[in-house]
ZALUM-870127 format. One record per residue (C-alpha): residue in three letters; x, y, z. Coordinates in steps of 0.5 Angstrom, whole numbers, plus 2048, in hexadecimal, padded with zeros to 3 digits. Example, Ala and Ser with C-alpha at 12.3 -4.5 7.8 and 13.67 -1.06 7.14 Angstrom:
# ZALUM-870127
ALA8197F7810SER81B7FE80E
# end
This chain:
# ZALUM-870127
MET8717F57B5ASP86C7F47BBTHR8657F27B9GLN8607F87B9GLN85B7F77BEVAL8547F87BCSER8507FB7C2ALA84A7F87C4PRO8437FC7C3SER8407FF7C9ARG83A7FB7CDALA8378017CFPRO8308027CBSER8308087C6ALA82980A7C9GLY8248097CFVAL8278087D6VAL82E8087D7HIS8318067DEILE83780A7E1ASN8388057E7ILE83D8077EDARG83E8017F2LEU83B8037F9THR83E8017FFASP839805804GLY832809804TYR82E8047FFSER8287FF800ILE8277F97FBILE8207FA7F8SER81D7F47F5ASN81A7F57EDARG8147F27EFLEU8127F97F3SER8167FD7EEGLN8137FA7E8HIS80C7F97EAARG8077FA7E5ASP8017FA7E9MET8038007EESER8048077EDLEU80B80B7ECLEU80980E7F3ALA8088077F6ILE80E8047F4GLY81280A7F6LEU80F80A7FDGLY8108037FDTHR8188047FBHIS818809801ILE815805806GLN81A7FF805SER820804805LEU81E80680CPRO821802812ALA81D7FD816GLY81980181CARG818808818ARG81180B81AILE80D80C813GLY80780F812VAL80381480DLYS80481A810ALA80C818811LEU80C81780AALA80881D808GLU80D82180BILE81381E808PHE81081D801PRO80C8227FDGLU80681E7FBSER80081F7FFGLU7FD81A805ALA7F8817801ARG7FD8157FBILE802812800ALA7FC80E804ALA7FA80C7FDALA8018097FBLEU801806802ARG7FB802800GLU7FD8007FALEU8047FD7FDGLU7FF7F9802HIS7FB7F77FCHIS8017F47F9GLY8047F17FFPHE80A7F5800LEU8077F8806ARG8037F580CARG8007F9812THR7FF7F5819ARG7FD7F881FLEU8017F6826ARG8007F782DVAL8067FB830GLN8097FC837GLY80480183BGLY7FE7FE837ARG7FE802831VAL7FD7FF82AALA802801825THR8027FF81DARG8087FB81AMET80A7FC813GLU80D7F6810SER8107F7809TYR8117F1804ASN8167F17FEHIS8147EB7FCPRO80C7EA7FEASP80B7E37FAALA8127E07FDALA8107E2804ALA8097DF803ARG80C7D8801ARG8117D8807ALA80B7D980CGLY8077D4809ALA80D7CF808GLY80E7D0810ALA8077CF812GLY8077C980DALA80E7C6810GLY80B7C7817ALA8057C3815GLY8097BD812VAL80D7BC818ALA8077BC81CALA8047B7818VAL80A7B2817ALA80B7B281FTHR8047B0820SER8057AB81BALA80B7A881EARG8077A8825VAL8017A5822ILE8047A081DALA80879A820PRO80C79581BALA80978F81APRO80C78881DVAL810784818PRO80D77D818ALA812777819PRO813773812ALA80F76D812PRO813766811ALA81476380APRO80F75D808ALA812756808PRO814754801VAL80F74F7FEPRO8117497FAGLU8107487F3ARG80B7437F0GLU80B7407E9PRO8057427E5ALA7FF73D7E4PRO7FE73A7DDVAL7F973E7D9PRO7F473A7D5GLU7F373B7CEARG7ED73E7CCGLU7E973C7C5PRO7E87417C0ALA7E27457C0PRO7DD7447BAALA7DD7497B4PRO7D774F7B5VAL7D174E7B1PRO7D07547ACVAL7C97577AEPRO7C675B7A9ALA7C57627AASER7BE7657ACGLU7BC76C7AAPRO7BD7717AFPRO7B77737B3VAL7B47797B1VAL7B477F7B6ARG7AE7847B6GLU7B078B7B9PRO7AB78E7BDALA7A67937BAPRO7A879A7BCASP7A479E7C1PRO79F7A37BEALA7A17AA7BEPRO79E7AE7C4ARG7997B37C2LEU79B7BA7C2VAL7947BC7C1PRO7907BB7C8SER7897B77C7PRO7837BB7C8ALA7817B87CEALA7887BB7D2PRO7877C07D7LYS7897C77D4PRO78E7CB7D9PRO78B7D17DCPRO78C7D87D9PRO7927DC7DCPRO7907E17E1LEU78E7E87DFPRO7937ED7E2PHE7927F17E8PRO7957F77EBARG79A7F77F1ARG7977FD7F4PRO7907FD7F2SER78C8047F4ALA7858067F2PRO78780C7EDLEU78C8077EAPHE7868027E8ASP7818087E6GLU78680A7E1ALA7878037DEALA77F8027DEARG77E8097DALEU7848077D5LEU7808007D4ALA7798037D3GLY77C8087CELEU77F8037CAGLN7798037C5VAL77A80B7C4SER78180A7C0ALA7808037BEPRO7798017BDLEU77A7FA7BCPHE77C7F97C4VAL7757FA7C7LEU7757F77CESER7707F57D3GLU7707F87DAVAL7727F17DCASP7787F17D8VAL77A7F87DAGLU7797F67E1ARG77D7EF7E0LEU7837F27DCTHR7847F97E0PRO7897F67E5GLY78D7F47DEVAL78D7FB7DCALA78F7FE7E3ALA7957F97E3TRP7977FD7DCLEU7968047DFGLU79A8027E5ARG7A08007E1GLY7A08077DEVAL79D8067D8ARG79980C7D5PRO79180B7D4ASP79280C7CCALA7978077CCVAL7938027CFARG78D8047CBVAL7928037C4ALA7957FC7C7LEU78E7F97C8THR78A7FB7C2ASP7907FC7BDASP78F7F77B7PRO7897F27B9PRO7887EC7B5VAL7827EC7B0PRO77D7EA7B2LEU77D7EC7B9ARG7787E87BCHIS77A7E87C4PRO77D7EF7C5ALA77E7ED7CDLYS7827E77CCLEU7877EB7C7VAL7887F07CCARG7897EB7D2HIS78E7E87CEARG7927EE7CCLEU7927F07D3ILE7957EA7D5ALA79A7E97CFLEU79C7F07CFLEU79D7F27D6PRO7A37F77D6PRO7A87F67DCPRO7A87FA7E2VAL7AB8007E3PRO7B27FF7E6ALA7B38037EDALA7B78097EDVAL7BE8097EFPRO7BF80D7F6VAL7C48127F5VAL7C98137FAPRO7CA81A7FDLEU7D081E7FDGLN7D481F803ASN7D9824805CYS7E0820808ASP7E182280FASP7E982380ECYS7EA825807ASP7E3828806ARG7E28257FFALA7DB8227FDPHE7DA81B7FCARG7D48167FCSER7D2813802PRO7CC811806VAL7CF81480CPRO7D481A80DGLY7DB81880FCYS7E281880CCYS7E3816804GLY7E7810802GLU7EE814802CYS7ED817809ARG7EB81080CASP7F180D809VAL7F581380CARG7F2812813ALA7F480A812TYR7FB80C811ALA7FB812816ASP80181381AASP7FD813821GLU7FF80C823PRO80680A822CYS80880681CLEU80E80281CLEU8117FF815GLY8137F8816ALA8187F5811
# end
């Protein structure tokens, strides 16, 4: 009997994509997986790049021409072309043609990295050939010196007799002496952390001063200092103290602090007993000075696009970003596709 043949299991997967491929003899293009499976580009950019690589060399392409073929808008097609340019699959160059006109040449790449390496290798090879030629012209081979004649042999002589020496006397032992005592130098005295009473004292920090002083600002600060004794009886200031401390309070008011907040910051929780209220007020004006109020961020006005009439923010009127891209890829000028 014949041996029963066991059929091999099918290699087609049970789930997912199943390819039903038919051998093509015409009407096809070879597309690299670097484009068709790119992870950083949109599907629209991948499809548009595939379409461009399937076109014959010299075909004119542009946003308006592509928008007439496909259902996508001109803005989306322009954004897809910008993606292809960003990732190196498309390159725009301007060249001058017959008649003095300027045409845009589109270069489509199926392997941008390999094309860049080939261009770099060609430039490096040209530089290497030039360097070798230069070194061959400059460096000449050095002449080889003629070998020197060998010296004549010298006749050997008999060695002279060596006289015998008397044996040296035995060394006499010397009693060991005590090792010398090495005294370590005394350590330097530690530096004094407390300044001496005769040391000069550093000058006190300056009192804050307003950046834009004005008479109303100084009047408000003087009234606040003169009225401290009403809410805090311990803070009785003389007229001289008020005049001296007025610029510091004016600096606080200029930075947006309200007068009641300044009054609380200067008189809250005083030490007991309070002997020098003017000195305490001056110290708090310097140590507790708030930061300046940040400048307001300018608001960019809204403009209406001249092409699509949509609103966008810009300091000057004109076109929005998408319409500018559409104008950059417009078909007003001839656009040639280069392989």
